[in-house]
Every structure is written in C-alpha cells, then in structure tokens.
A tleap script that builds the chain and sets N, CA, C and O, in Angstrom:
source leaprc.protein.ff14SB
mol = sequence {
  NMET LYS LYS LEU TYR ALA ILE SER SER LYS
  GLY LYS THR LEU LYS SER PHE LEU ASP VAL
  ARG PHE GLY ARG CYS GLU SER ILE VAL ILE
  TYR ASP PRO VAL LYS LYS ASP HIE ALA ILE
  MET ASP ASN PRO PHE ARG GLU ALA ASP HIE
  ALA GLY ILE LYS LEU VAL ASN PHE LEU GLU
  LYS ASN GLY VAL THR ALA ILE ILE THR GLY
  GLU VAL GLY PRO MET VAL GLN ASP LYS LEU
  GLU LYS ASP LYS ILE GLN LEU ILE LEU LEU
  GLU GLU GLU ARG ILE LYS ILE GLU GLU VAL
  ILE SER ARG ILE LYS VAL PRO CLYS
}
set mol.1.N position { 94.973 40.331 108.625 }
set mol.1.CA position { 95.064 41.742 108.987 }
set mol.1.C position { 96.123 42.428 108.121 }
set mol.1.O position { 97.214 41.899 107.910 }
set mol.2.N position { 95.782 43.588 107.640 }
set mol.2.CA position { 96.675 44.348 106.771 }
set mol.2.C position { 97.844 44.933 107.562 }
set mol.2.O position { 97.656 45.517 108.629 }
set mol.3.N position { 99.045 44.768 107.025 }
set mol.3.CA position { 100.256 45.319 107.651 }
set mol.3.C position { 100.617 46.612 106.952 }
set mol.3.O position { 100.640 46.671 105.722 }
set mol.4.N position { 100.894 47.631 107.711 }
set mol.4.CA position { 101.368 48.904 107.188 }
set mol.4.C position { 102.560 49.308 108.036 }
set mol.4.O position { 102.453 49.400 109.259 }
set mol.5.N position { 103.690 49.550 107.397 }
set mol.5.CA position { 104.936 49.843 108.093 }
set mol.5.C position { 105.253 51.334 108.066 }
set mol.5.O position { 104.988 52.019 107.079 }
set mol.6.N position { 105.821 51.824 109.160 }
set mol.6.CA position { 106.374 53.181 109.213 }
set mol.6.C position { 107.870 53.030 109.466 }
set mol.6.O position { 108.285 52.345 110.402 }
set mol.7.N position { 108.679 53.678 108.620 }
set mol.7.CA position { 110.133 53.572 108.725 }
set mol.7.C position { 110.694 54.971 108.955 }
set mol.7.O position { 110.410 55.885 108.181 }
set mol.8.N position { 111.486 55.146 110.009 }
set mol.8.CA position { 112.073 56.464 110.287 }
set mol.8.C position { 113.229 56.708 109.315 }
set mol.8.O position { 114.097 55.853 109.139 }
set mol.9.N position { 113.226 57.892 108.687 }
set mol.9.CA position { 114.178 58.182 107.617 }
set mol.9.C position { 114.888 59.516 107.830 }
set mol.9.O position { 114.333 60.448 108.411 }
set mol.10.N position { 116.134 59.583 107.344 }
set mol.10.CA position { 116.906 60.831 107.414 }
set mol.10.C position { 116.631 61.750 106.234 }
set mol.10.O position { 117.143 62.869 106.189 }
set mol.11.N position { 115.836 61.297 105.286 }
set mol.11.CA position { 115.571 62.115 104.105 }
set mol.11.C position { 114.248 61.786 103.460 }
set mol.11.O position { 113.409 61.093 104.035 }
set mol.12.N position { 114.074 62.299 102.248 }
set mol.12.CA position { 112.776 62.204 101.586 }
set mol.12.C position { 112.772 61.295 100.361 }
set mol.12.O position { 111.891 61.403 99.508 }
set mol.13.N position { 113.769 60.386 100.271 }
set mol.13.CA position { 113.787 59.443 99.152 }
set mol.13.C position { 114.072 58.040 99.689 }
set mol.13.O position { 114.449 57.866 100.848 }
set mol.14.N position { 113.886 57.058 98.828 }
set mol.14.CA position { 114.176 55.677 99.220 }
set mol.14.C position { 115.673 55.433 99.322 }
set mol.14.O position { 116.099 54.422 99.880 }
set mol.15.N position { 116.473 56.345 98.791 }
set mol.15.CA position { 117.937 56.252 98.894 }
set mol.15.C position { 118.438 56.844 100.217 }
set mol.15.O position { 119.616 56.712 100.549 }
set mol.16.N position { 117.555 57.488 100.964 }
set mol.16.CA position { 117.923 58.059 102.262 }
set mol.16.C position { 118.208 56.935 103.249 }
set mol.16.O position { 117.784 55.795 103.057 }
set mol.17.N position { 118.928 57.273 104.296 }
set mol.17.CA position { 119.273 56.294 105.318 }
set mol.17.C position { 118.232 56.251 106.431 }
set mol.17.O position { 117.538 57.233 106.699 }
set mol.18.N position { 118.143 55.089 107.070 }
set mol.18.CA position { 117.303 54.931 108.255 }
set mol.18.C position { 117.767 55.933 109.304 }
set mol.18.O position { 118.967 56.092 109.528 }
set mol.19.N position { 116.831 56.597 109.937 }
set mol.19.CA position { 117.150 57.487 111.052 }
set mol.19.C position { 116.913 56.696 112.331 }
set mol.19.O position { 115.795 56.251 112.591 }
set mol.20.N position { 117.959 56.522 113.126 }
set mol.20.CA position { 117.821 55.703 114.334 }
set mol.20.C position { 117.005 56.394 115.423 }
set mol.20.O position { 116.573 55.742 116.373 }
set mol.21.N position { 116.788 57.700 115.301 }
set mol.21.CA position { 116.022 58.439 116.317 }
set mol.21.C position { 114.563 58.523 115.876 }
set mol.21.O position { 114.219 59.363 115.044 }
set mol.22.N position { 113.731 57.691 116.405 }
set mol.22.CA position { 112.336 57.615 115.963 }
set mol.22.C position { 111.603 58.957 116.083 }
set mol.22.O position { 111.164 59.510 115.075 }
set mol.23.N position { 111.471 59.470 117.276 }
set mol.23.CA position { 110.677 60.687 117.479 }
set mol.23.C position { 111.252 61.923 116.815 }
set mol.23.O position { 110.507 62.833 116.453 }
set mol.24.N position { 112.550 61.969 116.652 }
set mol.24.CA position { 113.231 63.140 116.081 }
set mol.24.C position { 113.643 62.941 114.615 }
set mol.24.O position { 114.367 63.766 114.058 }
set mol.25.N position { 113.186 61.856 113.999 }
set mol.25.CA position { 113.567 61.591 112.611 }
set mol.25.C position { 113.062 62.702 111.695 }
set mol.25.O position { 112.074 63.371 111.997 }
set mol.26.N position { 113.752 62.888 110.578 }
set mol.26.CA position { 113.368 63.936 109.625 }
set mol.26.C position { 112.069 63.581 108.900 }
set mol.26.O position { 111.173 64.415 108.767 }
set mol.27.N position { 111.981 62.347 108.439 }
set mol.27.CA position { 110.835 61.917 107.635 }
set mol.27.C position { 110.368 60.534 108.066 }
set mol.27.O position { 111.069 59.798 108.760 }
set mol.28.N position { 109.166 60.214 107.630 }
set mol.28.CA position { 108.592 58.890 107.862 }
set mol.28.C position { 108.179 58.325 106.504 }
set mol.28.O position { 107.519 58.990 105.706 }
set mol.29.N position { 108.588 57.082 106.269 }
set mol.29.CA position { 108.167 56.374 105.056 }
set mol.29.C position { 107.086 55.382 105.479 }
set mol.29.O position { 107.311 54.536 106.344 }
set mol.30.N position { 105.917 55.495 104.863 }
set mol.30.CA position { 104.835 54.552 105.111 }
set mol.30.C position { 104.859 53.554 103.945 }
set mol.30.O position { 104.783 53.945 102.780 }
set mol.31.N position { 104.965 52.279 104.272 }
set mol.31.CA position { 105.090 51.259 103.227 }
set mol.31.C position { 104.000 50.196 103.364 }
set mol.31.O position { 103.774 49.645 104.441 }
set mol.32.N position { 103.336 49.927 102.247 }
set mol.32.CA position { 102.310 48.889 102.175 }
set mol.32.C position { 102.891 47.728 101.361 }
set mol.32.O position { 103.033 47.841 100.144 }
set mol.33.N position { 103.230 46.610 102.025 }
set mol.33.CA position { 103.872 45.504 101.310 }
set mol.33.C position { 102.959 44.774 100.327 }
set mol.33.O position { 103.452 44.147 99.389 }
set mol.34.N position { 101.661 44.840 100.517 }
set mol.34.CA position { 100.735 44.171 99.609 }
set mol.34.C position { 100.660 44.945 98.285 }
set mol.34.O position { 100.758 44.361 97.206 }
set mol.35.N position { 100.486 46.255 98.387 }
set mol.35.CA position { 100.414 47.099 97.188 }
set mol.35.C position { 101.799 47.449 96.644 }
set mol.35.O position { 101.927 47.967 95.535 }
set mol.36.N position { 102.836 47.160 97.441 }
set mol.36.CA position { 104.215 47.556 97.109 }
set mol.36.C position { 104.277 49.055 96.804 }
set mol.36.O position { 104.885 49.498 95.829 }
set mol.37.N position { 103.625 49.804 97.673 }
set mol.37.CA position { 103.495 51.243 97.502 }
set mol.37.C position { 104.024 51.945 98.753 }
set mol.37.O position { 103.988 51.389 99.851 }
set mol.38.N position { 104.512 53.161 98.574 }
set mol.38.CA position { 105.018 53.911 99.725 }
set mol.38.C position { 104.658 55.392 99.605 }
set mol.38.O position { 104.369 55.901 98.522 }
set mol.39.N position { 104.687 56.053 100.742 }
set mol.39.CA position { 104.512 57.509 100.817 }
set mol.39.C position { 105.562 58.021 101.790 }
set mol.39.O position { 105.859 57.374 102.794 }
set mol.40.N position { 106.118 59.181 101.488 }
set mol.40.CA position { 107.126 59.780 102.364 }
set mol.40.C position { 106.601 61.127 102.836 }
set mol.40.O position { 106.157 61.950 102.036 }
set mol.41.N position { 106.657 61.340 104.154 }
set mol.41.CA position { 106.160 62.610 104.707 }
set mol.41.C position { 107.141 63.140 105.749 }
set mol.41.O position { 107.878 62.382 106.380 }
set mol.42.N position { 107.130 64.443 105.910 }
set mol.42.CA position { 107.922 65.063 106.963 }
set mol.42.C position { 107.367 64.622 108.313 }
set mol.42.O position { 106.169 64.378 108.452 }
set mol.43.N position { 108.244 64.522 109.302 }
set mol.43.CA position { 107.810 64.231 110.668 }
set mol.43.C position { 107.306 65.542 111.272 }
set mol.43.O position { 108.112 66.420 111.579 }
set mol.44.N position { 105.998 65.692 111.448 }
set mol.44.CA position { 105.454 66.956 111.950 }
set mol.44.C position { 105.748 67.217 113.427 }
set mol.44.O position { 105.504 68.320 113.916 }
set mol.45.N position { 106.267 66.220 114.141 }
set mol.45.CA position { 106.482 66.341 115.583 }
set mol.45.C position { 107.953 66.388 115.955 }
set mol.45.O position { 108.298 66.316 117.135 }
set mol.46.N position { 108.804 66.506 114.982 }
set mol.46.CA position { 110.254 66.426 115.168 }
set mol.46.C position { 110.788 67.346 116.265 }
set mol.46.O position { 111.674 66.957 117.026 }
set mol.47.N position { 110.258 68.550 116.346 }
set mol.47.CA position { 110.735 69.546 117.322 }
set mol.47.C position { 109.844 69.633 118.568 }
set mol.47.O position { 110.111 70.434 119.464 }
set mol.48.N position { 108.795 68.816 118.628 }
set mol.48.CA position { 107.819 68.917 119.724 }
set mol.48.C position { 108.282 68.173 120.975 }
set mol.48.O position { 109.122 67.276 120.906 }
set mol.49.N position { 107.712 68.565 122.126 }
set mol.49.CA position { 107.900 67.784 123.347 }
set mol.49.C position { 107.185 66.449 123.152 }
set mol.49.O position { 106.129 66.400 122.521 }
set mol.50.N position { 107.741 65.385 123.679 }
set mol.50.CA position { 107.163 64.044 123.559 }
set mol.50.C position { 106.911 63.691 122.088 }
set mol.50.O position { 105.859 63.156 121.736 }
set mol.51.N position { 107.891 63.999 121.246 }
set mol.51.CA position { 107.768 63.788 119.800 }
set mol.51.C position { 107.428 62.343 119.460 }
set mol.51.O position { 106.599 62.091 118.586 }
set mol.52.N position { 108.061 61.392 120.141 }
set mol.52.CA position { 107.826 59.975 119.849 }
set mol.52.C position { 106.397 59.553 120.100 }
set mol.52.O position { 105.802 58.853 119.280 }
set mol.53.N position { 105.838 59.969 121.221 }
set mol.53.CA position { 104.444 59.621 121.569 }
set mol.53.C position { 103.487 60.247 120.557 }
set mol.53.O position { 102.561 59.590 120.081 }
set mol.54.N position { 103.716 61.516 120.233 }
set mol.54.CA position { 102.847 62.200 119.258 }
set mol.54.C position { 102.937 61.533 117.892 }
set mol.54.O position { 101.932 61.399 117.193 }
set mol.55.N position { 104.133 61.119 117.518 }
set mol.55.CA position { 104.306 60.448 116.232 }
set mol.55.C position { 103.608 59.091 116.221 }
set mol.55.O position { 102.987 58.728 115.221 }
set mol.56.N position { 103.698 58.340 117.307 }
set mol.56.CA position { 102.990 57.054 117.392 }
set mol.56.C position { 101.486 57.275 117.243 }
set mol.56.O position { 100.831 56.556 116.488 }
set mol.57.N position { 100.934 58.254 117.949 }
set mol.57.CA position { 99.489 58.544 117.851 }
set mol.57.C position { 99.097 58.858 116.411 }
set mol.57.O position { 98.088 58.359 115.913 }
set mol.58.N position { 99.900 59.689 115.745 }
set mol.58.CA position { 99.648 60.083 114.360 }
set mol.58.C position { 99.690 58.863 113.433 }
set mol.58.O position { 98.806 58.683 112.596 }
set mol.59.N position { 100.717 58.034 113.587 }
set mol.59.CA position { 100.867 56.858 112.731 }
set mol.59.C position { 99.748 55.850 112.964 }
set mol.59.O position { 99.244 55.236 112.024 }
set mol.60.N position { 99.371 55.690 114.218 }
set mol.60.CA position { 98.291 54.757 114.554 }
set mol.60.C position { 96.980 55.189 113.893 }
set mol.60.O position { 96.240 54.353 113.373 }
set mol.61.N position { 96.694 56.492 113.916 }
set mol.61.CA position { 95.479 57.015 113.263 }
set mol.61.C position { 95.511 56.780 111.757 }
set mol.61.O position { 94.466 56.719 111.109 }
set mol.62.N position { 96.721 56.649 111.201 }
set mol.62.CA position { 96.872 56.423 109.766 }
set mol.62.C position { 97.032 54.940 109.419 }
set mol.62.O position { 97.421 54.602 108.301 }
set mol.63.N position { 96.736 54.063 110.369 }
set mol.63.CA position { 96.671 52.633 110.096 }
set mol.63.C position { 97.972 51.866 110.183 }
set mol.63.O position { 98.022 50.699 109.792 }
set mol.64.N position { 99.041 52.496 110.693 }
set mol.64.CA position { 100.334 51.808 110.802 }
set mol.64.C position { 100.245 50.706 111.853 }
set mol.64.O position { 99.709 50.912 112.942 }
set mol.65.N position { 100.780 49.529 111.511 }
set mol.65.CA position { 100.745 48.388 112.429 }
set mol.65.C position { 102.139 47.942 112.862 }
set mol.65.O position { 102.274 47.095 113.746 }
set mol.66.N position { 103.190 48.516 112.234 }
set mol.66.CA position { 104.565 48.158 112.594 }
set mol.66.C position { 105.472 49.357 112.358 }
set mol.66.O position { 105.296 50.099 111.392 }
set mol.67.N position { 106.443 49.542 113.244 }
set mol.67.CA position { 107.397 50.648 113.143 }
set mol.67.C position { 108.799 50.060 113.045 }
set mol.67.O position { 109.183 49.191 113.828 }
set mol.68.N position { 109.560 50.557 112.061 }
set mol.68.CA position { 110.956 50.141 111.892 }
set mol.68.C position { 111.828 51.359 112.143 }
set mol.68.O position { 111.697 52.378 111.465 }
set mol.69.N position { 112.721 51.249 113.123 }
set mol.69.CA position { 113.584 52.361 113.496 }
set mol.69.C position { 114.821 51.806 114.198 }
set mol.69.O position { 115.045 50.595 114.222 }
set mol.70.N position { 115.614 52.701 114.764 }
set mol.70.CA position { 116.821 52.272 115.470 }
set mol.70.C position { 116.653 52.214 116.971 }
set mol.70.O position { 117.156 51.301 117.625 }
set mol.71.N position { 115.939 53.197 117.525 }
set mol.71.CA position { 115.724 53.208 118.972 }
set mol.71.C position { 114.495 54.032 119.311 }
set mol.71.O position { 114.136 54.968 118.596 }
set mol.72.N position { 113.858 53.668 120.414 }
set mol.72.CA position { 112.731 54.430 120.951 }
set mol.72.C position { 112.938 54.568 122.452 }
set mol.72.O position { 113.639 53.768 123.072 }
set mol.73.N position { 112.327 55.579 123.019 }
set mol.73.CA position { 112.399 55.770 124.461 }
set mol.73.C position { 111.429 54.845 125.182 }
set mol.73.O position { 110.582 54.211 124.554 }
set mol.74.N position { 111.559 54.770 126.515 }
set mol.74.CA position { 110.708 53.857 127.288 }
set mol.74.C position { 109.216 54.186 127.206 }
set mol.74.O position { 108.387 53.276 127.225 }
set mol.75.N position { 108.863 55.474 127.115 }
set mol.75.CA position { 107.443 55.836 127.016 }
set mol.75.C position { 106.855 55.350 125.695 }
set mol.75.O position { 105.734 54.844 125.651 }
set mol.76.N position { 107.626 55.508 124.622 }
set mol.76.CA position { 107.168 55.044 123.311 }
set mol.76.C position { 107.055 53.525 123.310 }
set mol.76.O position { 106.075 52.973 122.809 }
set mol.77.N position { 108.043 52.856 123.862 }
set mol.77.CA position { 108.012 51.386 123.920 }
set mol.77.C position { 106.762 50.898 124.656 }
set mol.77.O position { 106.084 49.979 124.196 }
set mol.78.N position { 106.463 51.514 125.793 }
set mol.78.CA position { 105.269 51.138 126.565 }
set mol.78.C position { 103.998 51.360 125.748 }
set mol.78.O position { 103.103 50.515 125.744 }
set mol.79.N position { 103.921 52.493 125.059 }
set mol.79.CA position { 102.733 52.813 124.259 }
set mol.79.C position { 102.562 51.805 123.118 }
set mol.79.O position { 101.450 51.347 122.853 }
set mol.80.N position { 103.651 51.465 122.452 }
set mol.80.CA position { 103.569 50.509 121.349 }
set mol.80.C position { 103.087 49.146 121.847 }
set mol.80.O position { 102.266 48.501 121.195 }
set mol.81.N position { 103.595 48.710 122.995 }
set mol.81.CA position { 103.156 47.435 123.571 }
set mol.81.C position { 101.670 47.485 123.927 }
set mol.81.O position { 100.920 46.552 123.639 }
set mol.82.N position { 101.263 48.578 124.551 }
set mol.82.CA position { 99.867 48.739 124.961 }
set mol.82.C position { 98.929 48.748 123.754 }
set mol.82.O position { 97.855 48.148 123.784 }
set mol.83.N position { 99.352 49.439 122.692 }
set mol.83.CA position { 98.517 49.580 121.499 }
set mol.83.C position { 98.706 48.446 120.496 }
set mol.83.O position { 98.085 48.442 119.433 }
set mol.84.N position { 99.576 47.474 120.840 }
set mol.84.CA position { 99.839 46.311 119.998 }
set mol.84.C position { 100.349 46.696 118.604 }
set mol.84.O position { 99.899 46.165 117.589 }
set mol.85.N position { 101.297 47.632 118.587 }
set mol.85.CA position { 101.983 48.016 117.356 }
set mol.85.C position { 103.358 47.360 117.405 }
set mol.85.O position { 104.098 47.525 118.375 }
set mol.86.N position { 103.691 46.628 116.370 }
set mol.86.CA position { 104.969 45.910 116.325 }
set mol.86.C position { 106.127 46.897 116.214 }
set mol.86.O position { 106.059 47.866 115.458 }
set mol.87.N position { 107.188 46.642 116.974 }
set mol.87.CA position { 108.395 47.456 116.924 }
set mol.87.C position { 109.540 46.596 116.402 }
set mol.87.O position { 109.853 45.546 116.963 }
set mol.88.N position { 110.158 47.059 115.319 }
set mol.88.CA position { 111.301 46.360 114.731 }
set mol.88.C position { 112.495 47.299 114.830 }
set mol.88.O position { 112.536 48.340 114.174 }
set mol.89.N position { 113.465 46.920 115.654 }
set mol.89.CA position { 114.649 47.759 115.844 }
set mol.89.C position { 115.798 47.222 114.996 }
set mol.89.O position { 116.136 46.040 115.068 }
set mol.90.N position { 116.390 48.098 114.197 }
set mol.90.CA position { 117.540 47.729 113.382 }
set mol.90.C position { 118.784 48.361 113.973 }
set mol.90.O position { 118.774 49.533 114.350 }
set mol.91.N position { 119.842 47.596 114.054 }
set mol.91.CA position { 121.086 48.104 114.621 }
set mol.91.C position { 121.969 48.769 113.570 }
set mol.91.O position { 122.899 49.502 113.909 }
set mol.92.N position { 121.681 48.516 112.297 }
set mol.92.CA position { 122.481 49.109 111.225 }
set mol.92.C position { 122.124 50.583 111.057 }
set mol.92.O position { 120.967 50.921 110.810 }
set mol.93.N position { 123.104 51.447 111.188 }
set mol.93.CA position { 122.831 52.876 111.016 }
set mol.93.C position { 122.932 53.304 109.556 }
set mol.93.O position { 122.254 54.241 109.135 }
set mol.94.N position { 123.766 52.630 108.791 }
set mol.94.CA position { 123.990 53.031 107.408 }
set mol.94.C position { 123.225 52.110 106.458 }
set mol.94.O position { 123.812 51.502 105.563 }
set mol.95.N position { 121.929 52.013 106.657 }
set mol.95.CA position { 121.100 51.191 105.782 }
set mol.95.C position { 120.083 52.099 105.102 }
set mol.95.O position { 119.416 52.909 105.745 }
set mol.96.N position { 119.982 51.942 103.790 }
set mol.96.CA position { 119.051 52.780 103.018 }
set mol.96.C position { 117.628 52.252 103.172 }
set mol.96.O position { 117.401 51.061 103.386 }
set mol.97.N position { 116.680 53.178 103.057 }
set mol.97.CA position { 115.263 52.829 103.189 }
set mol.97.C position { 114.885 51.751 102.168 }
set mol.97.O position { 114.138 50.829 102.493 }
set mol.98.N position { 115.390 51.861 100.948 }
set mol.98.CA position { 115.056 50.863 99.923 }
set mol.98.C position { 115.506 49.462 100.342 }
set mol.98.O position { 114.850 48.476 100.008 }
set mol.99.N position { 116.612 49.371 101.063 }
set mol.99.CA position { 117.084 48.072 101.542 }
set mol.99.C position { 116.198 47.549 102.669 }
set mol.99.O position { 115.911 46.354 102.742 }
set mol.100.N position { 115.769 48.452 103.544 }
set mol.100.CA position { 114.838 48.053 104.613 }
set mol.100.C position { 113.566 47.488 103.981 }
set mol.100.O position { 113.081 46.433 104.390 }
set mol.101.N position { 113.033 48.187 102.991 }
set mol.101.CA position { 111.805 47.753 102.315 }
set mol.101.C position { 112.021 46.394 101.643 }
set mol.101.O position { 111.127 45.549 101.651 }
set mol.102.N position { 113.186 46.187 101.070 }
set mol.102.CA position { 113.441 44.904 100.379 }
set mol.102.C position { 113.434 43.719 101.340 }
set mol.102.O position { 113.250 42.580 100.910 }
set mol.103.N position { 113.627 43.966 102.617 }
set mol.103.CA position { 113.626 42.898 103.621 }
set mol.103.C position { 112.224 42.560 104.132 }
set mol.103.O position { 112.033 41.544 104.800 }
set mol.104.N position { 111.258 43.402 103.822 }
set mol.104.CA position { 109.897 43.185 104.306 }
set mol.104.C position { 109.218 42.123 103.441 }
set mol.104.O position { 109.130 42.262 102.221 }
set mol.105.N position { 108.751 41.086 104.077 }
set mol.105.CA position { 108.076 39.995 103.382 }
set mol.105.C position { 106.595 40.320 103.229 }
set mol.105.O position { 105.965 40.857 104.140 }
set mol.106.N position { 106.055 39.987 102.068 }
set mol.106.CA position { 104.627 40.194 101.830 }
set mol.106.C position { 103.857 39.134 102.598 }
set mol.106.O position { 104.141 37.943 102.464 }
set mol.107.N position { 102.876 39.557 103.410 }
set mol.107.CA position { 102.090 38.570 104.167 }
set mol.107.C position { 101.262 37.699 103.218 }
set mol.107.O position { 100.798 38.159 102.174 }
set mol.108.N position { 101.089 36.443 103.602 }
set mol.108.CA position { 100.320 35.513 102.745 }
set mol.108.C position { 98.887 35.452 103.161 }
set mol.108.O position { 98.098 34.726 102.556 }
savepdb mol mol.pdb
quit
C-alpha cells in the first residue's frame, strides 16, 4: 500500500518548522517517500470551526495515509483511528520540515 504523509508546517518551504497545531497550522506538506516528491499548500481550514476534522477529510480525499504533527484534539484522534490513518506525534517544536522528511523511511 502506498504511503502518503501530511506534515503540519508553519510556513511554505522545507526550511519551515513543524507546526504543532494540526488543525490551525499555516500550511500542509504532502510527501511521497517513494517518489521523494513533495507539495506544499495553504491550510484552507485554518480559521474554520472544526478545522482539524475538515483538514483530515480533505487530506483523506487526497490519498494521505499518515499525518505528522505535534498535537490533535480528541475528535481528530477518534476520526483518524476510525479511518485508519496513522498519526505520528512529534514532541520537538523546533524541527524543520526537511528534517522530518529525512526521518521518513521508504517502504520496501
């Protein structure tokens, strides 16, 4: 099964830092470890009610199978478990997106 990662970001480059607030993050980096390719997009739900749930729905429709962030609320956690989307929580706040990507292993 193809893995596609979504990483919450404070900016629009790989030098930006991980945003620990999933639903309210500024940008989302979508990373494909097989192609070693990425796309960066604004979080369209940042200011919306239930931003985290809306963002999960959006990412799921775009084929994301794993989310890397700092924290999620209980509703988002429940939805991810129900939809079988992997959640990877990082405790480091000052970690650049490029470093997060470097830790992702290519599936065999």
